[in-house]
DRENTOR-413327 format. One record per residue (C-alpha): residue number from 1; residue in one letter; x, y, z. Coordinates in pm, 1 decimal. Example, Ala and Ser with C-alpha at 12.3 -4.5 7.8 and 13.67 -1.06 7.14 Angstrom:
BEGIN
(atom 1 "A" (1230.0 -450.0 780.0)),
(atom 2 "S" (1367.0 -106.0 714.0)),
***
This chain:
BEGIN
(atom 1 "M" (2792.1 8695.5 13755.6)),
(atom 2 "P" (2618.9 8371.1 13856.3)),
(atom 3 "T" (2542.8 8273.3 13496.5)),
(atom 4 "D" (2904.1 8332.9 13389.2)),
(atom 5 "I" (3058.7 8100.7 13648.5)),
(atom 6 "N" (3222.0 7806.3 13473.8)),
(atom 7 "Y" (3044.2 7545.6 13684.4)),
(atom 8 "R" (3151.9 7264.0 13454.1)),
(atom 9 "A" (3520.7 7350.3 13485.0)),
(atom 10 "N" (3493.8 7375.7 13863.9)),
(atom 11 "I" (3321.4 7039.8 13909.7)),
(atom 12 "F" (3537.8 6870.2 13644.0)),
(atom 13 "G" (3852.6 6994.4 13818.3)),
(atom 14 "M" (3733.5 6865.3 14154.8)),
(atom 15 "K" (3649.0 6527.6 14001.1)),
(atom 16 "K" (3994.1 6510.7 13842.3)),
(atom 17 "L" (4152.7 6581.0 14181.5)),
(atom 18 "G" (3961.6 6289.8 14334.6)),
(atom 19 "V" (3703.9 6491.5 14527.7)),
(atom 20 "E" (3416.7 6271.8 14650.8)),
(atom 21 "R" (3210.9 6526.3 14846.3)),
(atom 22 "I" (3123.4 6891.3 14791.8)),
(atom 23 "I" (2987.6 7112.2 15069.6)),
(atom 24 "S" (2858.6 7427.4 14903.8)),
(atom 25 "V" (2801.5 7751.5 15095.4)),
(atom 26 "S" (2583.3 8025.8 14952.6)),
(atom 27 "A" (2367.8 8323.7 15042.2)),
(atom 28 "V" (1993.9 8282.1 14984.1)),
(atom 29 "G" (1676.9 8479.7 15027.9)),
(atom 30 "S" (1414.0 8337.5 15260.8)),
(atom 31 "M" (1070.0 8267.5 15116.3)),
(atom 32 "R" (924.1 8163.4 15452.7)),
(atom 33 "E" (840.2 8372.3 15756.9)),
(atom 34 "E" (991.9 8110.4 15986.6)),
(atom 35 "I" (1327.9 8113.1 15803.0)),
(atom 36 "K" (1475.5 8430.5 15943.4)),
(atom 37 "P" (1780.4 8621.7 15819.2)),
(atom 38 "G" (2077.6 8458.1 15990.0)),
(atom 39 "D" (1921.9 8109.3 15983.1)),
(atom 40 "I" (2080.1 7819.5 15793.0)),
(atom 41 "V" (1885.5 7590.5 15560.7)),
(atom 42 "I" (2003.1 7248.3 15440.5)),
(atom 43 "P" (1775.2 7212.1 15134.5)),
(atom 44 "D" (1694.1 6871.9 14988.8)),
(atom 45 "Q" (1520.4 6982.1 14667.1)),
(atom 46 "F" (1589.3 7225.8 14383.0)),
(atom 47 "Y" (1373.6 7399.0 14127.0)),
(atom 48 "D" (1595.1 7510.3 13838.4)),
(atom 49 "H" (1450.7 7833.8 13698.1)),
(atom 50 "T" (1763.5 7927.3 13501.1)),
(atom 51 "K" (1762.5 7955.8 13121.3)),
(atom 52 "H" (2110.5 8035.7 12992.2)),
(atom 53 "R" (2352.9 7789.2 13152.5)),
(atom 54 "Q" (2546.0 7479.6 13058.2)),
(atom 55 "S" (2439.1 7237.7 13329.6)),
(atom 56 "T" (2554.7 6905.5 13184.3)),
(atom 57 "F" (2883.4 6747.7 13082.6)),
(atom 58 "F" (2708.5 6555.3 12807.1)),
(atom 59 "G" (2651.2 6625.6 12439.8)),
(atom 60 "S" (2908.8 6608.4 12159.3)),
(atom 61 "G" (2795.9 6260.0 12064.6)),
(atom 62 "V" (2705.3 6112.5 12403.5)),
(atom 63 "V" (2374.6 6129.2 12590.4)),
(atom 64 "A" (2317.7 6047.1 12956.7)),
(atom 65 "H" (2006.0 6088.5 13169.2)),
(atom 66 "V" (2115.6 6096.0 13531.4)),
(atom 67 "G" (1856.6 6065.0 13807.4)),
(atom 68 "M" (1777.3 6388.7 13992.2)),
(atom 69 "A" (1466.8 6294.8 14192.0)),
(atom 70 "D" (1669.2 6344.8 14509.4)),
(atom 71 "P" (1928.0 6603.0 14399.7)),
(atom 72 "V" (2141.9 6619.2 14713.2)),
(atom 73 "C" (2325.6 6348.4 14903.4)),
(atom 74 "S" (2104.0 6265.0 15200.7)),
(atom 75 "S" (2396.6 6123.8 15398.9)),
(atom 76 "L" (2598.0 6444.2 15357.5)),
(atom 77 "S" (2293.4 6660.2 15430.6)),
(atom 78 "D" (2220.8 6468.1 15751.0)),
(atom 79 "L" (2579.9 6517.1 15857.3)),
(atom 80 "L" (2562.0 6894.5 15789.0)),
(atom 81 "A" (2243.1 6921.3 15993.5)),
(atom 82 "Q" (2409.0 6729.4 16276.7)),
(atom 83 "A" (2713.2 6956.6 16262.5)),
(atom 84 "G" (2492.5 7266.0 16258.9)),
(atom 85 "T" (2311.9 7152.9 16571.6)),
(atom 86 "A" (2646.0 7081.0 16739.1)),
(atom 87 "V" (2767.0 7438.1 16681.7)),
(atom 88 "K" (2429.1 7579.4 16791.8)),
(atom 89 "A" (2332.0 7720.9 16453.6)),
(atom 90 "H" (1960.7 7776.8 16385.8)),
(atom 91 "I" (1916.5 7495.4 16131.4)),
(atom 92 "H" (1622.6 7414.2 15902.7)),
(atom 93 "R" (1665.6 7060.7 15763.8)),
(atom 94 "G" (1507.3 7012.9 15422.2)),
(atom 95 "G" (1324.5 7247.0 15188.5)),
(atom 96 "T" (1319.3 7358.4 14825.8)),
(atom 97 "Y" (1576.1 7598.0 14679.7)),
(atom 98 "I" (1460.8 7780.3 14366.0)),
(atom 99 "C" (1755.1 7876.2 14147.1)),
(atom 100 "M" (1696.5 8195.0 13949.1)),
(atom 101 "E" (1912.0 8326.5 13667.3)),
(atom 102 "G" (2007.4 8663.0 13813.9)),
(atom 103 "P" (2210.5 8876.8 13837.1)),
(atom 104 "Q" (1915.8 9098.7 13928.3)),
(atom 105 "F" (1712.1 9023.6 14238.3)),
(atom 106 "S" (1346.1 8927.3 14194.5)),
(atom 107 "T" (1065.5 9165.3 14114.3)),
(atom 108 "R" (796.4 9172.3 14379.9)),
(atom 109 "A" (557.6 8991.0 14142.6)),
(atom 110 "E" (816.3 8715.8 14084.8)),
(atom 111 "S" (886.2 8680.7 14455.3)),
(atom 112 "L" (516.4 8648.3 14539.4)),
(atom 113 "T" (473.1 8391.7 14260.8)),
(atom 114 "Y" (763.0 8181.3 14388.1)),
(atom 115 "R" (599.2 8185.8 14731.0)),
(atom 116 "Q" (289.6 8027.7 14575.0)),
(atom 117 "W" (514.2 7748.8 14442.4)),
(atom 118 "N" (593.7 7653.2 14803.7)),
(atom 119 "V" (966.9 7708.4 14775.7)),
(atom 120 "D" (1167.2 7780.2 15089.2)),
(atom 121 "V" (1473.3 7976.5 14975.8)),
(atom 122 "I" (1592.4 8148.4 14658.7)),
(atom 123 "G" (1944.3 8172.5 14517.1)),
(atom 124 "M" (2140.5 8188.5 14191.9)),
(atom 125 "T" (2393.9 7904.5 14192.1)),
(atom 126 "N" (2319.0 7576.3 14365.7)),
(atom 127 "A" (2090.5 7390.3 14123.0)),
(atom 128 "T" (2354.7 7407.8 13850.0)),
(atom 129 "E" (2620.2 7279.6 14089.9)),
(atom 130 "A" (2396.4 6994.9 14206.3)),
(atom 131 "K" (2325.2 6871.7 13852.7)),
(atom 132 "L" (2691.6 6866.2 13753.8)),
(atom 133 "A" (2801.6 6710.0 14082.9)),
(atom 134 "R" (2550.5 6427.7 14030.8)),
(atom 135 "E" (2681.3 6365.6 13677.0)),
(atom 136 "A" (3034.7 6361.8 13818.5)),
(atom 137 "E" (2922.7 6112.0 14086.5)),
(atom 138 "I" (3022.4 6351.2 14365.0)),
(atom 139 "C" (2815.0 6380.8 14682.8)),
(atom 140 "Y" (2666.6 6730.6 14704.5)),
(atom 141 "S" (2490.6 6928.3 14974.2)),
(atom 142 "T" (2465.5 7295.5 15056.2)),
(atom 143 "I" (2470.7 7525.1 15355.2)),
(atom 144 "A" (2223.3 7796.1 15253.3)),
(atom 145 "L" (2269.4 8111.9 15459.3)),
(atom 146 "A" (1948.1 8313.4 15472.7)),
(atom 147 "T" (2037.4 8681.7 15442.5)),
(atom 148 "D" (1701.1 8848.0 15370.3)),
(atom 149 "Y" (1331.8 8798.0 15292.9)),
(atom 150 "D" (1374.7 8864.4 14920.1)),
(atom 151 "C" (1113.0 9133.5 14846.7)),
(atom 152 "W" (787.6 8953.6 14929.1)),
(atom 153 "H" (781.4 9040.0 15300.2)),
(atom 154 "H" (534.4 9319.7 15369.2)),
(atom 155 "S" (716.4 9453.8 15676.9)),
(atom 156 "E" (1074.5 9428.9 15549.9)),
(atom 157 "E" (1261.7 9650.7 15307.2)),
(atom 158 "A" (1333.5 9510.6 14961.2)),
(atom 159 "V" (1661.0 9321.2 14945.5)),
(atom 160 "T" (1978.1 9524.1 14890.1)),
(atom 161 "V" (2339.8 9418.9 14846.7)),
(atom 162 "E" (2431.1 9610.9 15162.8)),
(atom 163 "A" (2177.1 9422.3 15372.5)),
(atom 164 "V" (2286.2 9086.8 15230.3)),
(atom 165 "L" (2653.0 9153.6 15303.4)),
(atom 166 "D" (2578.5 9269.1 15657.4)),
(atom 167 "V" (2400.2 8943.3 15747.3)),
(atom 168 "M" (2663.3 8740.9 15559.9)),
(atom 169 "R" (2940.6 8886.6 15774.9)),
(atom 170 "R" (2755.0 8775.0 16085.5)),
(atom 171 "N" (2702.2 8426.5 15939.6)),
(atom 172 "I" (3061.3 8366.0 15834.2)),
(atom 173 "E" (3192.5 8245.7 16169.6)),
(atom 174 "T" (2894.3 8014.2 16220.2)),
(atom 175 "S" (2936.2 7858.7 15876.9)),
(atom 176 "K" (3310.4 7810.6 15931.7)),
(atom 177 "A" (3243.2 7636.1 16261.6)),
(atom 178 "L" (2977.6 7418.0 16096.3)),
(atom 179 "I" (3215.5 7312.1 15819.5)),
(atom 180 "R" (3493.6 7231.9 16066.4)),
(atom 181 "E" (3255.7 7011.3 16264.2)),
(atom 182 "A" (3116.9 6847.5 15948.8)),
(atom 183 "V" (3461.8 6759.9 15816.6)),
(atom 184 "R" (3548.6 6607.0 16153.0)),
(atom 185 "L" (3237.4 6387.7 16132.5)),
(atom 186 "L" (3288.3 6268.7 15773.3)),
(atom 187 "P" (3334.0 5891.9 15747.0)),
(atom 188 "A" (3638.5 5766.8 15557.2)),
(atom 189 "T" (3428.2 5598.3 15289.2)),
(atom 190 "R" (3093.9 5671.6 15127.3)),
(atom 191 "S" (2793.9 5446.7 15181.1)),
(atom 192 "C" (2547.3 5640.1 14961.8)),
(atom 193 "G" (2471.5 5579.8 14594.7)),
(atom 194 "C" (2619.6 5903.0 14460.1)),
(atom 195 "G" (2939.9 5729.9 14350.4)),
(atom 196 "D" (2745.5 5517.7 14099.9)),
(atom 197 "A" (2502.0 5779.8 13972.8)),
(atom 198 "L" (2599.2 5724.9 13608.4)),
(atom 199 "R" (2552.7 5350.1 13616.1)),
(atom 200 "N" (2288.5 5269.5 13352.1)),
(atom 201 "A" (2248.7 5643.2 13276.0)),
(atom 202 "I" (2465.9 5661.5 12962.7)),
(atom 203 "M" (2229.7 5599.4 12671.4)),
(atom 204 "T" (2470.8 5614.9 12376.1)),
(atom 205 "P" (2635.1 5283.2 12284.2)),
(atom 206 "E" (3007.0 5306.8 12343.4)),
(atom 207 "K" (3091.0 5226.4 11981.3)),
(atom 208 "L" (2898.6 5538.1 11872.2)),
(atom 209 "I" (3068.1 5779.9 12112.1)),
(atom 210 "P" (3328.3 5989.2 11924.3)),
(atom 211 "V" (3689.1 5921.2 12024.1)),
(atom 212 "K" (3743.9 6287.9 12115.6)),
(atom 213 "T" (3440.0 6287.7 12343.6)),
(atom 214 "K" (3561.9 5972.1 12516.3)),
(atom 215 "K" (3894.8 6142.5 12575.5)),
(atom 216 "D" (3744.3 6472.9 12689.5)),
(atom 217 "L" (3504.5 6302.8 12933.9)),
(atom 218 "A" (3735.5 6024.9 13051.9)),
(atom 219 "V" (3738.8 6170.6 13403.2)),
(atom 220 "I" (3358.4 6150.2 13414.1)),
(atom 221 "I" (3271.8 5835.0 13216.1)),
(atom 222 "G" (3600.9 5646.9 13190.4)),
(atom 223 "K" (3512.7 5375.2 13438.0)),
(atom 224 "Y" (3209.5 5281.6 13228.1)),
(atom 225 "L" (3404.4 5242.1 12902.7)),
(atom 226 "A" (3543.3 4905.0 12798.3)),
(atom 227 "S" (3817.0 5077.8 12596.6)),
(atom 228 "K" (3972.0 5330.0 12834.4)),
***
């Protein structure tokens, strides 16, 4: 289930392998009439509505407050939008992704309330990934595949797993083509600020950070420690 995914282990492992960019792909519900099932959204904002997840690497004697005002890498998002246009996908650049806990889909009352919050798509995974990727100083952006209108749409049936999977199957080839084009366009080096996201964010003086925590988080904070 979305809440049970070990997001921290996934991002930590990618960081340890030297990953600098993450392109996430996920199914979302559309909260806008103009975002039709089959469309692709490259969101630039998240609203985290989850309640039961570990969404930080910090704790255990070390505190860090990483900036999340702009939660995705704009350079990577621009590149994904460019790649989507190149492969003739129906792309919506920008928008807010509300991340719900799940695993159930929304009630109609919830869906209508989220619409009043001016969100664009709804999903169950990406906000958690974005927070951890930022702490790990990894560029992050997502290809959000709209599969349905959630349950707010008056003329559409309420979302079902069968309907989601049917649209997903049709989107798979487009998303694969988009990723292939995006990888081809990636520059060799990063010019954004994601690689220094933790600079000045670690609040705990190094001398007060427990030795075990330093060791456990060396992959994440090691470059900011005087005693490696």
